[in-house]
C-alpha positions as CSV (number, residue, x, y, z in Angstrom):
1,M,137.3,116.2,12.7
2,S,136.4,112.8,11.1
3,Q,134.0,110.4,12.7
4,V,135.2,107.1,14.1
5,V,134.4,104.3,11.6
6,I,132.0,101.8,13.1
7,T,131.4,98.4,11.5
8,D,129.5,95.3,12.3
9,K,132.6,93.9,13.9
10,D,132.3,96.4,16.7
11,Y,129.2,94.5,17.9
12,Q,130.8,91.1,17.9
13,S,131.1,89.8,21.5
14,G,133.9,87.3,20.8
15,T,131.8,84.4,22.1
16,D,131.9,81.3,19.9
17,I,128.6,81.0,18.0
18,T,127.0,77.6,18.7
19,W,124.3,77.5,16.0
20,C,124.3,74.6,13.5
21,P,126.3,75.4,10.3
22,G,123.9,77.1,7.8
23,C,121.3,78.1,10.4
24,G,119.3,81.2,9.3
25,D,120.1,82.9,12.6
26,F,123.6,83.7,11.4
27,G,122.0,86.0,8.9
28,V,119.8,87.6,11.5
29,L,122.8,88.3,13.8
30,K,124.9,89.8,11.0
31,S,122.0,91.9,9.8
32,L,121.4,93.2,13.4
33,Q,125.1,94.0,13.8
34,R,125.2,95.9,10.5
35,A,122.0,97.8,11.3
36,L,123.5,98.9,14.7
37,A,126.6,100.0,12.9
38,V,124.6,102.1,10.4
39,L,122.7,103.7,13.3
40,R,126.0,104.2,15.2
41,V,124.4,103.0,18.5
42,P,127.0,102.6,21.2
43,S,127.2,99.1,22.7
44,H,126.5,100.4,26.2
45,Q,123.2,101.9,25.1
46,I,121.9,98.6,23.7
47,Y,119.9,96.2,25.9
48,C,119.2,92.8,24.2
49,V,116.7,90.4,25.8
50,S,116.0,86.9,24.8
51,G,113.9,84.0,26.0
52,I,114.8,80.3,25.5
53,G,115.5,78.5,22.2
54,C,118.3,78.3,19.6
55,S,117.6,81.9,18.5
56,S,117.5,83.1,22.1
57,N,121.3,82.5,22.4
58,L,121.8,85.7,20.3
59,P,122.5,88.1,23.2
60,H,125.7,86.0,23.9
61,F,127.0,86.9,20.4
62,L,126.2,90.6,20.5
63,K,128.4,93.1,22.2
64,S,125.9,94.9,24.4
65,Y,124.1,94.7,27.7
66,G,121.8,91.7,27.6
67,V,119.9,89.0,29.5
68,H,119.0,85.4,28.6
69,S,115.7,85.3,30.4
70,L,112.9,82.7,30.8
71,H,111.0,80.8,28.1
72,G,108.2,83.1,26.7
73,R,109.1,86.0,29.0
74,A,111.5,88.0,26.9
75,V,108.9,90.6,26.0
76,A,107.9,91.0,29.7
77,V,111.5,91.4,30.8
78,A,112.2,93.8,28.0
79,T,109.1,95.9,28.9
80,G,110.4,96.3,32.4
81,A,113.8,97.4,31.1
82,A,112.4,99.8,28.6
83,L,110.2,101.5,31.2
84,A,113.1,101.7,33.7
85,N,115.3,103.4,31.1
86,H,113.6,104.3,27.8
87,A,116.8,106.1,26.7
88,M,118.3,102.6,26.0
89,K,117.8,100.8,22.6
90,V,115.9,97.8,23.7
91,V,116.0,94.8,21.3
92,I,114.2,91.5,21.9
93,T,115.5,88.4,20.1
94,G,113.7,85.0,20.1
95,G,112.0,82.4,18.1
96,D,108.5,81.5,17.0
97,G,107.9,79.0,19.8
98,D,109.1,81.4,22.5
99,G,107.3,84.5,21.2
100,Y,104.2,83.2,19.4
101,G,103.5,80.2,21.7
102,I,104.1,80.6,25.4
103,G,104.9,84.3,25.1
104,V,102.1,85.4,22.9
105,G,100.2,87.1,25.6
106,H,103.1,89.4,26.4
107,F,103.6,90.0,22.7
108,I,100.0,91.2,22.2
109,H,100.0,93.5,25.2
110,A,103.4,95.1,24.4
111,A,102.1,95.8,20.9
112,R,98.9,97.5,22.1
113,R,100.8,99.5,24.7
114,N,103.2,100.6,22.0
115,V,106.3,100.4,24.3
116,S,109.4,101.5,22.3
117,M,111.1,98.2,21.6
118,T,112.3,96.3,18.6
119,Y,111.2,92.6,18.6
120,I,113.2,90.4,16.2
121,A,111.5,87.0,16.0
122,M,113.4,84.3,14.2
123,N,110.6,82.2,12.7
124,N,111.9,78.8,11.6
125,Q,108.4,77.1,12.0
126,I,109.8,74.4,14.2
127,Y,111.1,73.8,17.8
128,G,114.8,73.5,17.0
129,L,116.3,73.4,20.5
130,T,114.2,70.5,21.5
131,T,115.0,68.7,18.3
132,G,112.1,69.2,15.9
133,Q,108.6,69.4,17.3
134,A,105.8,71.4,15.6
135,S,105.7,75.1,16.6
136,P,102.9,77.7,16.6
137,T,103.9,78.7,13.0
138,S,104.3,75.2,11.5
139,E,102.2,74.7,8.4
140,M,99.2,72.3,8.5
141,E,100.0,68.7,7.5
142,M,103.7,69.3,8.3
143,V,105.2,66.1,9.6
144,T,107.4,66.6,12.7
145,K,108.6,64.6,15.7
146,S,105.5,65.6,17.7
147,T,103.1,65.3,14.7
148,P,103.9,62.1,12.8
149,G,100.5,62.2,11.2
150,G,100.9,65.9,10.2
151,V,100.0,69.2,12.0
152,I,96.2,69.5,12.3
153,E,96.2,73.1,13.7
154,S,96.1,76.3,11.7
155,P,99.4,78.3,12.2
156,V,99.6,81.6,14.0
157,N,100.0,84.6,11.6
158,P,102.3,86.9,13.6
159,L,102.0,89.8,11.2
160,A,98.2,89.9,11.2
161,L,98.2,89.4,15.0
162,A,100.6,92.3,15.6
163,I,98.7,94.7,13.3
164,S,95.4,93.9,14.8
165,A,96.9,94.1,18.4
166,G,98.1,97.7,17.7
167,A,101.8,97.4,16.8
168,S,102.9,100.6,15.1
169,F,105.6,98.9,13.0
170,V,105.3,95.5,11.4
171,A,107.8,94.0,9.0
172,R,109.0,90.6,7.6
173,G,112.4,89.7,6.4
174,F,114.3,86.7,5.2
175,S,117.7,85.7,6.6
176,G,118.8,84.7,3.1
177,D,118.5,88.4,2.1
178,I,120.8,90.0,4.6
179,G,121.1,93.4,2.9
180,F,117.3,93.9,2.8
181,L,116.9,92.5,6.3
182,E,119.5,95.0,7.6
183,S,117.5,97.9,6.2
184,L,114.3,96.6,7.9
185,M,116.0,96.3,11.2
186,S,117.5,99.7,10.9
187,E,114.0,101.2,10.2
188,A,112.5,99.2,13.0
189,M,115.1,100.5,15.6
190,K,114.6,104.1,14.4
191,H,110.8,103.8,14.9
192,R,109.3,105.2,18.0
193,G,107.0,102.5,19.5
194,F,106.7,98.8,19.3
195,A,108.3,97.3,16.2
196,L,108.1,93.7,15.1
197,V,110.5,92.2,12.5
198,D,109.4,88.6,11.8
199,V,112.3,86.9,10.1
200,L,112.0,83.8,8.0
201,S,115.1,82.0,9.4
202,P,115.4,78.4,8.1
203,C,116.3,75.6,10.5
204,V,118.6,73.5,8.4
205,T,118.6,70.6,10.8
206,F,115.0,69.9,11.7
207,N,112.8,71.7,9.1
208,K,113.2,70.0,5.7
209,L,110.2,71.8,4.2
210,N,110.8,75.5,4.7
211,T,114.3,75.6,3.3
212,Y,116.4,78.3,1.7
213,P,115.6,77.1,-1.8
214,W,111.9,76.8,-0.8
215,F,111.8,80.4,0.4
216,K,113.9,81.9,-2.5
217,K,111.3,80.7,-5.0
218,R,108.5,82.4,-3.1
219,V,109.7,85.5,-1.2
220,Y,109.5,88.9,-2.8
221,R,110.1,92.5,-1.6
222,L,107.2,94.9,-1.2
223,N,107.4,97.9,-3.5
224,D,110.3,96.4,-5.4
225,P,110.0,97.2,-9.2
226,E,111.7,93.9,-10.0
227,S,109.3,91.8,-7.9
228,P,106.4,89.9,-9.4
229,D,104.0,92.0,-7.4
230,K,103.7,95.4,-9.2
231,T,101.2,96.9,-6.8
232,K,102.2,99.9,-4.7
233,H,101.9,99.0,-1.0
234,D,100.8,101.7,1.4
235,A,102.3,100.9,4.8
236,K,100.0,103.4,6.5
237,D,96.9,101.6,5.3
238,T,95.8,99.1,7.9
239,G,93.5,97.2,5.5
240,A,96.2,96.9,2.9
241,A,98.7,95.7,5.5
242,L,96.3,93.0,6.7
243,L,95.7,91.8,3.1
244,K,99.5,91.5,2.6
245,A,99.8,89.8,5.9
246,I,97.5,87.0,4.8
247,E,98.8,86.6,1.3
248,W,100.9,83.6,2.3
249,E,97.8,81.8,3.3
250,Q,95.7,83.0,0.3
251,T,98.2,81.9,-2.2
252,K,98.9,78.6,-0.4
253,G,102.5,79.5,0.2
254,E,103.3,80.5,-3.4
255,K,103.7,84.3,-2.7
256,I,105.4,85.4,0.5
257,P,105.9,89.2,0.7
258,T,108.8,90.8,2.7
259,G,109.3,94.4,3.7
260,I,107.5,96.9,5.9
261,F,103.8,95.9,6.0
262,Y,102.6,98.5,8.4
263,Q,104.1,101.7,9.9
264,N,101.9,104.3,11.5
265,P,103.5,106.2,14.3
266,R,101.3,107.0,17.3
267,P,102.1,108.2,20.9
268,T,104.3,105.7,22.7
269,Y,103.6,104.4,26.2
270,E,106.5,106.4,27.7
271,E,105.2,109.5,26.0
272,L,101.7,109.1,27.6
273,E,102.9,108.0,31.1
274,H,103.3,111.2,33.1
275,V,105.8,109.7,35.4
276,L,108.2,109.2,32.5
277,L,107.9,112.7,31.1
278,D,110.7,113.9,33.4
279,G,113.0,111.4,31.8
280,P,114.1,107.8,32.3
281,L,113.3,106.4,35.8
282,V,116.9,105.6,36.4
283,D,117.8,109.3,36.1
284,Q,115.1,110.6,38.3
285,Q,115.7,111.4,42.0
286,I,113.1,110.2,44.4
287,G,113.5,112.2,47.6
288,L,112.0,112.0,51.1
289,K,109.2,114.5,50.3
290,D,108.1,112.4,47.4
291,T,108.0,109.3,49.6
292,Q,105.9,111.2,52.2
293,K,103.4,112.4,49.6
294,I,103.0,108.8,48.5
295,M,102.5,107.5,52.0
296,E,100.0,110.3,52.8
297,Q,97.6,108.8,50.2
298,F,97.2,105.7,52.4
299,Y,96.5,107.5,55.7
């Protein structure tokens, strides 16, 4: 008996997409839909959580369960969902302002706890929804609406931050390279534990520096024989991963690696929490005897 053919179209919600024409987030959405089709994940087993921002509209365009939550709180909401039902495929989608600014605390702790979730961060290095202010990943000296004299703060390095915080899967993709981005997302969603996919997703309206042509001159794939970097990257080596994570800064933006920087499976939070060993909480039966045992602890 032949399998039912599943394509990216099966994950289209039918809601009109409201991003600006040419926005990098279109490539992110398409890559995610294709990756889900490759993995054959049923729509009812996907839970997509976002915060606030242009990129955080993504759950509206994905056929799945989802929630458009609060600014900077997507990871916190997703953590609750993942612990309530860790049989679901939990995907977080948001931007650099949402995840690396107001939400950075939740991001760090989810990484160290190694909760099984896939965090897809659309990094456009600008606040697009609020019309062009500097974000946590904006480059120094970048002129924006909120920094007319140029940014004077060092940008956050999300990859180095995730690796040092304990994330067990860390990758970077480019929305202008959909095929490769699809493969990164697929590997991230297959991974057991916290997985970050930081996506360079150009804002064509407000970021006139980090454009598609700018990135295409600089990005390359790790372990690609056709890339200018001929070294073999070991994704299990923490030191090597951190060195690649800071290559953008070291080369002053001339070399920007993409691919899997770090992947080192370790026990997940749900595998170590004894309450979850009997299966997802939503499937567990809590009877009167269990309640009495709990109450007896307080007598």
